[in-house]
ROMITOR-842589 format. One record per atom (N, C-alpha, C, O): z, y, x negated. Coordinates in steps of 0.001 Angstrom, whole numbers, plus 500000, padded with zeros to 6 digits. Example, Ala and Ser with C-alpha at 12.3 -4.5 7.8 and 13.67 -1.06 7.14 Angstrom:
BEGIN
507800494310486810/507800495500487700/507800496700486800/508465496681485764/507080497750487150/507140498940486330/507870500030487100/508039501138486591/
***
This chain:
BEGIN
194355856544919971/195492856398919085/195024856673917667/195722857282916856/193714856161917381/193210856442916070/192967857978915855/193178858511914766/192573858567916808/192319860160916628/193645860854916432/193706861872915743/194740860321917033/196026861041916768/196529860673915335/197174861496914685/196255859534914885/196686859210913461/195891860145912548/196483860816911703/194591860203912694/193800861051911788/194283862526911953/194368863279910982/194564862868913098/194960864306913368/196289864561912592/196495865620911999/197259863435912632/198515863595911966/198278863618910447/198959864350909729/197299862808909944/197063862814908462/196621864188907953/196854864557906802/195984864918908843/195545866212908354/196666867321908660/196826868269907890/197391867164909759/198333868143910128/199523868200909295/199971869273908892/200139866876908979/201372866843908194/201180867452906803/202010868267906400/200130867102906043/199986867813904788/199898869303904894/200496870045904114/199052869776905986/198932871194906145/200158871719906361/200405872745905726/201098871247907171/202356871692907527/203187871837906231/203779872872905925/203174870746905530/203896870712904214/203458871862903320/204311872500902703/202190872147903225/201658873116902370/202131874588902854/202488875453902055/202093874760904175/202447876029904794/203982876258904449/204363877362904059/204746875315904584/206253875408904338/206448875692902732/207229876548902317/205743874969901991/205766875293900502/205430876742900180/206119877426899423/204373877155900775/203949878455900522/204939879567900976/205053880599900314/205629879353902073/206645880141902664/207829880306901787/208423881382901716/208206879169901064/209383879113900250/209167879434898739/209981880089898088/207971878910898212/207728878877896719/207687880414896223/208249880743895179/207062881238896947/206908882644896351/208242883212896303/208590883811895285/209088883081897370/210436883691897342/211286883118896348/212086883814895722/211152881795896152/211986881121895103/211619881636893746/212475881936892915/210209881742893516/209835882253892209/210347883740891894/210720884087890774/210323884504892921/210804885882892946/212362885968892587/212849886788891809/213092884929893325/214364884839892996/214768884412891659/215719884919891065/214051883496891201/214231882996889760/214035884071888809/214839884252887894/212994884806888978/212677886069887958/213769886929888118/214330887330887099/214240887345889416/215346888314889457/216596887855888771/217284888642888122/216911886522888916/218027885930888319/218022885941886640/219003886096885912/216726885746886273/216566885848884813/216892887226884344/217485887325883270/216571888335885030/216779889657884556/218370889914884389/218754890808883636/219154889225885004/220630889401884984/221125889369883592/221968890191883234/220652888457882767/221045888319881363/220767889616880403/221428889913879408/219668890302880915/219223891410880185/219745892817880840/219907893829880158/219972892757882164/220347893944882826/221172893697884007/220683893300885065/222372893919883848/223358893725885019/223418894812886042/224126894752887048/222591895864885710/222631896978886816/221543896917887766/221534897668888741/220602896054887545/219555895837888527/219889894949889696/220073893748889498/219984895492890963/220329894701892038/219315893524892360/218116893648892110/219819892444892892/219061891296893277/218693891262894665/219523890862895482/217508891646895045/217089891659896486/215785890902896622/214773891330896066/215775889887897282/214542889105897563/214409888860899079/215321888442899792/213224889155899464/212912888902900876/212349887461901083/211844886840900148/212444887015902196/211877885645902487/212646884988903623/213316885656904411/212535883653903691/213196882859904835/214696883213904720/215184883688903695/215368882954905811/216822883145905815/217618882507904837/218611883065904371/217214881252904455/217944880609903419/217845881235902113/218851881400901424/216635881609901717/216438882483900524/217207883670900453/217785883950899403/217288884473901550/217968885652901697/219543885372901487/220225886154900824/220030884332902024/221457883983901820/221714883746900307/222674884245899720/220814882971899736/220913882583898331/220816883999897409/221535884221896435/219909884789897859/219741886142897048/221096886944897238/221611887485896260/221629887015898403/222879887737898563/223962887180897804/224764887935897253/224063885947897723/225079885164896928/224911885560895335/225888885886894660/223691885505894852/223505885786893497/223770887273893212/224268887647892150/223414888109894212/223816889496894143/225252889831893942/225623890678893129/226062889132894718/227540889196894700/227879888780893244/228589889497892539/227400887707892845/227846887188891561/227471888352890400/228250888663889499/226258888883890574/225861889942889633/226772891073889630/227125891608888580/227207891495890911/228117892650891032/229480892424890260/230021893287889568/229979891095890482/231207890697889963/231152890707888426/232052891200887747/229988890105887884/229774890100886458/229720891538885846/230296891803884791/229012892434886547/228902893866886115/230331894449886059/230708895074885068/231056894256887042/232416894868887013/233241894331885972/233978895061885310/233150892963885771/233980892314884708/233558892743883235/234363892952882327/232211892840883137/231639893288881957/232003894719881447/232300895005880287/231927895601882552/232344896978882383/233751897137881984/234072897940881108/234658896342882646/236074896328882310/236413895814880883/237290896344880201/235715894814880490/235846894285879142/235437895310878080/236125895557877090/234222895907878374/233671896968877440/234748898111877325/235022898575876218/235316898531878398/236309899600878340/237513899206877599/238056899988876820/237973897957877827/239108897451877104/238831897439875549/239649897865874733/237645896929875230/237313896815873850/237293898150873097/237801898316871988/236630899118873840/236627900499873351/238058901123873156/238321901872872215/238887900780874049/240332901265873933/241092900613872760/241827901335872086/240977899367872477/241501898757871388/240943899206870072/241654899300869071/239620899491870084/238939899905868967/239405901234868506/239524901501867310/239687902124869533/240254903459869324/241682903383868743/242011904172867857/242559902434869227/243805902228868754/243838901819867303/244594902350866490/242918900777866987/242856900407865492/242377901467864625/242883901610863512/241426902239865045/240883903402864149/242079904440863951/242145905065862893/242941904614864872/243962905660864807/245246905175863923/246081906013863581/245369903942863599/246513903650862823/246284903923861328/245132903960860897/247310904111860547/247214904376859222/247034903171858297/246452903238857214/247576902073858807/247509900803858086/246050900166858138/245401900192859184/245574899609856999/244266898933857015/244314897779857828/245233896970857697/243334897614858724/243236896371859619/241938895872859458/240946896589859591/241885894539859144/240649893800859010/240699892604859945/241657891835859879/239712892410860814/239676891338861689/238647890202861270/237576890527860758/238952888953861475/238033887875861000/237731887033862156/238468887021863142/236627886301862063/236318885366863169/236855883918862622/237454883838861550/236608882861863391/237171881567862981/236593880979861619/237212880154860948/235361881480861286/234871881148859939/235265881993858839/234646881954857776/236344882827859039/236853883819858141/235804884818857667/235702885087856470/235079885332858531/233899886428858199/234631887557858798/235399887430859752/234341888758858153/234826890048858623/234076890444859796/232854890592859767/234922890649861018/234212891063862183/234442892631862408/233644893247863115/235469893245861843/235660894648862008/236796895089860926/237651894308860511/236699896254860586/237774896928859747/237890898336860150/236884898942860517/239068898912860107/239193900229860468/238892901194859455/238503900766858369/239019902535859647/238782903492858582/239761903334857399/239341903386856243/241011903150857673/242110902951856686/241718901768855778/241798901871854553/241317900705856354/240912899568855510/239666899869854646/239559899391853516/238794900612855153/237648901006854566/237935901853853297/237395901657852209/238804902772853554/239247903768852445/240081902961851346/239916903134850138/240925902130851853/241783901391850867/241005900432850032/241283900246848848/240040899830850639/239166898791849864/238064899432849212/237371898771848438/237803900720849444/236667901329848814/235348900724849035/234493900709848150/235155900179850311/234007899426850710/233288900029851893/233958900566852775/232078899984851969/231330900431853051/231474899457854232/231275898252854083/231834900019855443/232053899104856587/230855898275857025/230965897121857439/229737898912856911/228533898267857216/228238896978856311/227802895937856804/228510897133854955/228398896184854045/229493894946854179/229220893787853867/230670895344854651/231725894396854854/231576893503855997/231993892347855937/230989893985857062/230792893089858326/229939891885858038/228830891906857505/230625890796858475/229827889482858275/230186888862856985/229907887680856783/230784889581856101/231118888892854722/232199887933854833/233164888226855540/232158886780854200/233375885948854130/234449886687853510/234264887470852578/235612886428854045/236876887161853486/236969887058852066/237236888071851420/236754885793851409/236785885646850029/235840886551849207/236194887110848169/234658886645849733/233663887617849125/234220889053849113/234092889760848114/234830889474850216/235405890719850309/236398891043849219/236335892063848533/237335890091849104/238243890274848036/237717890020846599/238301890499845626/236573889236846482/236007889153845175/235496890489844758/235613890826843580/234904891324845686/234286892581845443/235458893446845102/235265894368844309/236715893249845632/237887894122845298/238192893829843834/238281894717842986/238341892569843595/238634892182842113/237684892785841180/238105893316840152/236387892745841463/235443893295840581/235647894810840501/235568895390839418/235897895419841589/236201896923841512/237413897247840769/237453898286840109/238497896372840823/239682896541840103/239385896398838634/239771897233837815/238641895245838288/238371895081836924/237593896231836240/237830896595835089/236668896763837021/235807897836836542/236791899079836358/236656899787835360/237695899334837224/238628900440837107/239538900228835870/239856901186835166/239913899085835634/240771898686834526/239993898903833192/240513899463832227/238770898447833196/237920898645832055/237755900189831750/237903900659830622/237443900903832839/237368902329832592/238614902949832002/238564903769831086/239799902501832596/241004903101832034/241249902601830553/241701903359829695/240945901365830322/240996900901828977/240128901594828022/240549901932826916/238970901808828400/237924902625827570/238478903924827299/238517904363826149/238932904598828345/239544905946828255/240742905936827250/240899906820826408/241585904852827409/242855904792826600/242510904571825134/243187905079824240/241429903794824894/241037903515823501/240549904782822912/240885905079821766/239829905502823569/239441906869823082/240486907802822708/240386908593821771/241542907679823509/242742908574823282/243797907847822303/244769908436821829/243512906605822079/244514905880821243/245782905482821737/246744905258821002/245798905380823119/247003905048823836/246682904075824928/245933904423825841/247227902823824887/246975901777825796/248117901417826542/248066900449827302/249228902145826399/250484901721827017/250421901764828678/251085900984829359/249650902646829174/249688902708830615/248722901725831283/248812901452832480/247730901166830416/246856900133830876/247495898795830791/247393898018831741/248218898440829599/248773897175829363/250131896964830082/250525895856830444/250802898104830254/252117898120830740/253231898030829711/254424897917829993/252708898094828466/253678898036827296/253916899386826682/254680899502825723/
***
């Protein structure tokens, strides 16, 4: 009996170690593959290993495929709406919840005389402060020009 107990004391931990070795490498590989999904939805998830790991790998692969199709459809829809906004003559500015500029079309860029790259991310108030400064500068230029000509009626409205 004592010999059986001693044998079991060595066999059970060894069996546990073997099982851990069989699963841990595959689980590590599966975790690494799942991490890549965030950066690259095009890379398939295939992990070899025990049957349970393969089932989990196949499930994650189906989720990746679904995410890829959904992401592609959203990108196409986003491009379609961007093309529509670019083609309208009216100036269109979009804001996020914090009222920062998230986009503006070519017409808005031309109307506001502002570089699109500089406008993105600006608080809406700052965008219009820039416009007020541009308008003030234009009025001062007109006023200066009118003073040299001796006629201020078109600047003052009188």
